[in-house]
N, C-alpha and C positions, 0 to 999 in steps of 0.2 A: 978149822974153825966152824965151817958150815956143817960138817959131819957131826961135830959135838953138839951144835945147836939142835940139829934134827933128831938127835938121840935123846934130847931132854923131853921128858914126857909132858910136863906142863906146856912147853912150847908147841909140841906136836898136837896136843889137844886143842890149844888155842887156834892154831892154823886150821884144823879140821872144823871146829865150831864156826870160825869166820867164813870159811868156804861154804858151809851149809847155810849159814845165815844169809849171806849175799845171794846164793843161788835161789833160796826161797823168796827173797825180796824181789828179785828179777822175774821169777816165775809168776809171782802174785801180780806184778804190774802187767805182765804180758797177757795173763788170762782174765784180768779184771774187766775187760770189755764185754765179757759174756755175763748176762743176767740169767740166773736160774731160779726155778720155783722150788722152794723148800717143801711145800705141800705135795707137789707132784712127785718129788723125789721119794716120798714115803707113800705114794699111791693114793693121795687124797686130792680133792679138787681145791683150787686156790681159794683162800678165804677172801671175803669182801667186807672189810670193816672200816670204820672211821676212827680217826685220831686227831685231836686238836683241830677239828673242823675240816679235816681232809678226808674225803671219801674215796672208796675204790682201792684201798690199800690191801696188799697181800704180802706174804713172806717171800718177796722177790729180792734176791741178794746177788751182789757181784761175786763172781767166782774167786775174787781176791780174798774174800773172808774165809775161804777154806784154809788158807795158809797163814794169815796175819796172827791168829791166836797163837800159833806155834812160834812165830817170830818173837812174841813177847815172853814166851817161856824161855827161849834161848837167851833173850836179854837178861832174864832173871838168873839163869845159870852163870852167865858171864859175870854178872854183878856179884854173885855169891863168891866166885873163886878168883876173879881178876880185878874187880873193883870198877867204879864208875868211869875212870879214864879209859879202860879197855872197851866199855860199852860205847863211849863216844867215838873211839877209833873205828870200831866195826860199823857204827852207824854212818860215819863220814865216808867210809869205803863203799858201803852199800849205796848211799846217795850219789856219790861220784860215778859209780858204775851204772846206776839207773839213768842218770843224766847222759852218760856216754851211750847207753843202749838206745835211748830215745833219739839222740842225735843220729845214730846209725839207721834207725827206722826212718827218720826224716830223709836221710840221704837215699836210702833204698827206694822210698816212695817216689822221689823226684828224678831218679835216673830213668831214662826212657827204656821201656821194655822191648824185647825183640818182637817183631810183628807176629810170628807164629805162636808166641807164648800166650797171647791174650785169649786164644781159642782152645787151649789145651785142656780146659776143665769142662768143656761142653758135655762130654760123655758122662760126667759126674754131676750134671745139673748146674754148673757154674758157667754162665755164658761169657763173662768177662773177668778174666783172672786179675786184670789190673785193678778194677773196682773192688774185687774181693780182697786183694792184698792191702789196698789202701784202707778199706773199712776195718780190717783186723788190726793193722799196725798204726793207723793214723789217729791216735787219740788227740783230743783237743788240748790246747795249751793250758787252759785253766784246770783241767783234770790233772795234768802232769804237775803243775805248780802246787795244786792242792794236795796231791798225794805226797810229794816230797816234803812240803812244809809240815803237814800233819804227822808224817813219819818222824821227823826230827824232834818236833815239840813233844810228841807222845813218848819218845825214847827218854827225853829229859825228865818228863813227869814220872815215868816208870822208875828210873834210877832214884829220883828224889824220894818218892813214896816208899820204895823198897828199903832204902837205908834208914828212913825215919822209923819204920816199923821194926827193923832189925835192931836199932839202938834201944828201942823200948822193950823188946822181947829177948834179945840175945840170940843164942843159937837155937832156941826153942821155936816152935810154931813156924816151921818152914812154909807150910801151906798158907799161913796168914800173910806173910810178906810177899810171897810169890803171887798168890791169887789176888790179894788186895791191890798190889801195885798194877797187876794186869787189868783188873776191872776199872780202875781209875784211868789208866793210860788209854785203854780201848775206847772209853767214852770220849776222851779228848780227841783221839784219832778220828773216830767216826764223825764227830761234829765238824772238825776243822776241814776235813777233805770235802765234805758235802757243802759246807758254807762257801768255801773258795770256788769249788767247781761249778756249783749250781746257783747259789745266791748271788755271787759276784759275776760268775761267768755266763750264767743262763737267765738271770733275772727271775728265778723262782722266788715265791713268797717265803718269808722266814718261817711261817707256820708249816709249810710243806717240807722245807728242809729239815726242820726239827722233828716232824712226824716220821719222815723216812729215817732220820738219824736214830730215833728211838726204836724203830723196827729192826734196823741193822744191829743196834747195840744189844737188843734182847737176845739175838742169836749169839753174839760174842760173849755176853754174860753167861749164858748157859754153857758155851764151849769152854770158857775159862774154868768153870766149876768142874765140868766133866774131865778136863785135862789135868786137874790138880794131881791125881796119882802119878802122872807122868813125871812130875818134878821129883818125887821121891825115887822113882825108878832110875832117872838119869843121875841123880846124886849118888845113888848106890853104885851104879856102874862106874861113875867117875872116881869115886873113892876106892873102888876095887882096882881101877887102872893106875891111879896115882899112888895109892897107899894111904892109909888113914892119917899118918903123921904128916905127910906132905900136903894132903888135902886140908887138914886142920890149920897148918901153917899158912896156906894160901888164903883161907877164909879170914884168918886173923889179919893178914896183910891187906886184903881187900877192904876190910872194915875200917882199917886205919887210914886208907886212902880216901 
């Protein structure tokens, strides 16, 4: 029975997509604590601009944004071939494992370290390994809550917009339903995570949260457009793997769901 399931190509593909989706979500959460300068990445000095009355802004982004646009593309692929129920399933799995990961981070932070371990990073410029470990893995509660809530709501929005566009356009205009749903869901994700983590958790002003949200969303907007050809590439590879007849049947079934 198990052998026959694992020989089924749609099932094997779904398992692979789910594993990649969950891995990306976990990696994005783990690296999200680092803020990088987009301007310096391209060899330019950081901008210093004002938006909504907030001065001193620049294109400083969390490293998590390197992966989240890809997550929404994967969501659209799953939506296209497996339907919204499958999207909800992989989203719940991802959230459960993110929660599990943070619980393990919390446990690892609070177990006492070996005495010799604290000084093992001195030669690399890290005087206290305990503080370094806690700083990397000890994200605040509101950031964790904001990230998980934003992820779930954005996934629901993505599925809804995707299917509304597909009902209106049919099998045509893949770029419109994929990119359109990603643009809307990314905006929702960007605002909710910042609102919960910093407006509620840190007492930032609403104007500051909104300004930073717009800066982050500008990057995600551009990336959603840039990555649009990836949708066509992935669909082509999937249809070659599954066969056009099977792929078409799956798309039809996904739409009916």
